[in-house]
C-alpha positions, 0 to 999 in steps of 0.5 A: 585550505578554504575552511568556509567550504569544508566545515560542513563536511567536517560536521558531517564526518564528526556526526557520523563518528559520534553516532558510531562511537555511541551506537547502542549495540548489545542493547536488547531493544536496539539489537531486536530492532535491527533484526526486525528491520532485516526480517521485514525487508526479507519478508518484503523481498520474498512476498512483494518484489517478484509477484507485485512490483516486477509486474507493476514495473512492466505495466508502468513501462508499458504506460510510458511507451505504448499509451499516448500522451493524448490518451492520458491527457484526454482522461486524466490530463489537466484539461480533462473533464473533471468528473471523468478524470476523478471518476477514472482515478477513484474507481481504479482501486476497486480494479487493481487492489494493490498495496501502497508500494505496488501502486507507485510505478503506475502512479509514476507512469501516468504522472510523467505521461502528463496526467494532471496532479489532481487525478494522479494523486487521486489515483495514488490514494485510491489504488491501495485504499479502495480495495474491495476485499480489504473493505469486506474483511474490515466489515467482517472482522472489525464491524459493519460500521467501520467497514462502511465508514472505510469504504465511504471515506476512501472513495471521498478521500481520493476525490477530495485530496485530488481536488485539493492538490489541484487547487493548491497547485492550480497555477502550475496545473494551468501552465501544464494545461496550456503546454498540453494544448500546444502538443500535436496529436500523436500517430496511432500505431495500433488499434485501441482494443489491442492496447486494451487487451495487452494492458488487461493481460498484465493487470490480470497477471498482477491480480491473480498471481497475488490472489491469496486466501487466509486458510481453511479455518478462522479461530477466535480465542482469548489471550494473552499474559498481559490481559485477555484480548480477543485474538483472531487466527486464520490458517490451515487446521492441523489437528483438533484434540480434547485439550487444544487446537493446532492451526498453521497460520498464514505466516507459517507459524503453528498456533496451539489454542487451548480449548478453554480459550477457544471462543469460536471456530468456523470453516471458511467457505470452500465453494466460494468463487474466491476460493475457486479462483485461489485454487486455480490461480496459477492455471489462470496466470499461465493462460494469461501469460501465454496470451500476453507472450503471443500478443507481444510477439505478434503485435510489437516490433523489436524496437518497441519491446526494447524501449518497453523493457528499458522504460520498465528498468528505469522505473525499477532502478528509481523505485526499488532501492528507495522502497527497500531502504524505507522498509528497513527503516520502518521495520527498525522503528516499528517492527513487524506485526506482533513484534516490536521495533525500537518504538515499544508497541505499548506506547502506541496502544496508550496513545490511541485510546479514546476519541481525543484529537491527540489519539486520532492524530497519533493514529493517522500519523503512525498509520501514515509511516507504518508499512501495511501489506494488503489486508494486514492492517485488519488483524493489526487493528483487531489486536490494537482495538482489543488492547483499548484502541478507540473506533475513531483512531482505528478508522483514522489509521485505516484511512491513512495507513494502507495508502501511505508508508515511509517507503511510499513517501520516499518514492513519491518525493522522487516523482513529484518533489518534496513540497508536493509530497509533504502537502499530500501526506499532510492532507491524508493525515488531516482528513483521516484525523477529522474522519476519525473524530467524527466517526468516534463521536457517532459510534 
């Protein structure tokens, strides 16, 4: 036996054996972390896969099949006009309003079709970061200053990070541009307006199927046993009595608020456009879906549909397993909001007080590895700020968190490689840290 080639396998097997031998099963924190991982991946599968990721996979598949490389290269390619390319990439987040995981199939689609690294990574950051609703909610709940800072920071970040990625890999991008020059222009199969309407219908299904509101009322009260903290609950009012108010929150939990702890309660506006869309969202989805089905039936051949479904399946099998594995690990280490994983939340709270370099860097790194569903970062930040988190670290987490996560990183690596992924993550963390320090010094 050639032990020179077998010792690595021996070390790996021995390491796995020792890990199993000393597995801390039975310990309260370890067992709790395992349950948190399972709870989080169950929630993710229920809330994000069918309505978020599946439509995104079909959009990504359609991009790779029906959008010509010439079109992608014209607006986002290595030779594209830089102002146009980064403008298109940066504005995408205001249209899509997706989370850090839902944007991944779309990013993979445009990158593989020939988009330049700079515009592609600007799109990757902007998709989840420049979310108009999240920015408005941030300003309303956490304060106007931090809401404005988040909006400005996210827009600037998307462009600056894209430009830096382009400069760091400019030699590779130049080679890509030269190769794109030699490619012949593809034949136009159908008019641009048909493709535009087709994609608009899929984006409409993705947006309206995930349209959500926070409930009927918003209540702010004081809690908790470890020290008084302002706590925000949104949901449906069950009943109001002389001693307490009961609210069914957005997670399906009944919250009983003692009257003496209730600071404020307001009715959410029922006549707003946002609320009207929420009430009729499934009618909108069905109408758009009907139009989409008609377009597919009349405008596309069986071969095109088969190729589209095959491309969508390719993105699904590449991305979904990595995402679910990443969500499991994130849940195991950090838990869900208001639940602890392996890492105690008090460690996090202690680490992000004040406005030091360490506090801002820790907030940016923690935000980059945590998973935030769209809008959940706001109540999490509210609780952390109530526990003593500084405004600077709060902004750092807001700028790094929604755009990155551990599941997100695993998928990005599979699309553009380990080195580019590490550089992208470092750029986001460093810029978020610097922005946090600057904001904390000013406010």
